[in-house]
N, C-alpha and C positions, 0 to 999 in steps of 0.2 A: 506493499500499500504506500503509494507516494504520500510524503507527509505534506498536512497543507498548512502553511505557516503566514503570519500577517509580514507584509512586503510595503517598505515605505511607497510604493506605487501606488499603494491603495490609500493612502492619506487623503482626505478631500480637504483637510487644512480647517477644519472645524474640532476643536479639541474634543468636546464633548462627544461626537459622535465618534472620531479617530479610537478615542478610549474604548467605547463601548465594543467598536469594531475589534480591537485589539483583545478584551475578553473573551469575546465569541471565539476568537482562533484561540486562545488560552484553552479553552474548554474542549476545541476539537483537539488539540495536542493532548488534554486529559482523557478524551475518549479513546485516541490511539494507545494511552497507556494501560486503560482499562482493558482495551481489546487484547492487547499484547500480553497482559498477564492472565487473561481470562477468569478474573474474579467478576462472578456474576452479581455482586452486591455494588461492588464499585463502579460496575457499567451502568447499574440500574441510576444509583446515585449522580455521578456525573451527568449520565444523558437527562435525567430530568432536571438538573440544575442548568442545563444546555437550553432545554426547550425552553423553560421557564424565562432565561435571561434573554434569550432569543426573541419572545415574543413581546417581554417589557420593552426592549430595543426598538421593536418596529411601531409600537404605540409612541413611544418617547418621538422617535423620528417623525411619524403623522404631524403631532401635535407641534412640532416647530415648522412643519409644512404647512400646517394649516395658518397657524399665526403669521407667516410671512405671506400668505395668500398666495402659495404656490398653483401656476395654473391647472397643472397636470396632478393636483393629489389625487383625485380620483381615480385615476389610470395607476397611480403609482399606489394608492392603497388598495385597490383590486388584484395586483401582483402581490404583495403583502398578503392579503386574505386568502389568495390561492396557496401561499406558501403554509401558511399557518394552516391551512386545512390538510397538507400533506403532512406538515410535523403531529397534529393532531392523530391522524390516521397511524403514525409509527407509534406513537404514544398508548395508543388503543391497544396495539400488536403487544407492547410492554405489559400495560396492565392485564392483557387476556392470560400471560404467562407463556408468551412465546418466547423463544430463546433469546436471552436479552443480548447476548455477542452478537446474532444477526442482525437484531435490530438496531444495533449500534453502528453496526458495518454498514447499513443502509441509511443512518442516519447523518453519519459522518461523511458519506460519499453525497448523499443528497444535498445536507447542508451546506457542505463544506464547498462543492462546485457551484451550487445555486448563490452562496455569497461572495464567492468570489466575481463570479459574472454580475450579481447587482451593484455591489460597490462600484466597480469599473464601468457599468453602465449606466445604470436608473438612478443611482446615487448622485454621480456626478452634474446630473442635470438640476438638481436643486440648489446646491450650493450657492451659485449667484443670488439666490431669493433669500438663503435662511441667514448665511453669514451676515449680511446689514444688520438683519435684526438682533442677531447675537451681539456684533460690535456695537450697537448704540443702544444696548441694554446699560442696567444699573450696575453691573459687573465691570464693564469696560468703562464705565463713566467714572468709576472707582479707582480703578486703577490709574486712570489718569491722572485724577486729583492727588493720588499718594506718590506716583513714579514720574509725573511729568509727561 
């Protein structure tokens, strides 16, 4: 299995989003480790953490796009919803007692490949809309006051 890892080429230049993306890639590496050790409890724990974190990240991203009035929000949201549906089916397989290692392999490849493509294509499109609302926020103003 080819490792899927964070790469600086995936940076959007929005710290909050980049950090969340890095965390998802950390989870993917933990999934790889859990698969390699064959520890079914570790697999279930890591997979559940990965799925929960990924879903909360998608909600966070959509919230920023909504606030920025991103014109392609609905299309982006539909991509997220389709992916979330795939995640839910895999979680249900785990809950039904199907082989955790097999489910983990599917999740790892499915989520990993989807994430790489999604960041490179879809997420790049909203950056010009979202960055200004973050740069004009209270944190930016506070940093400007303190650090000039």
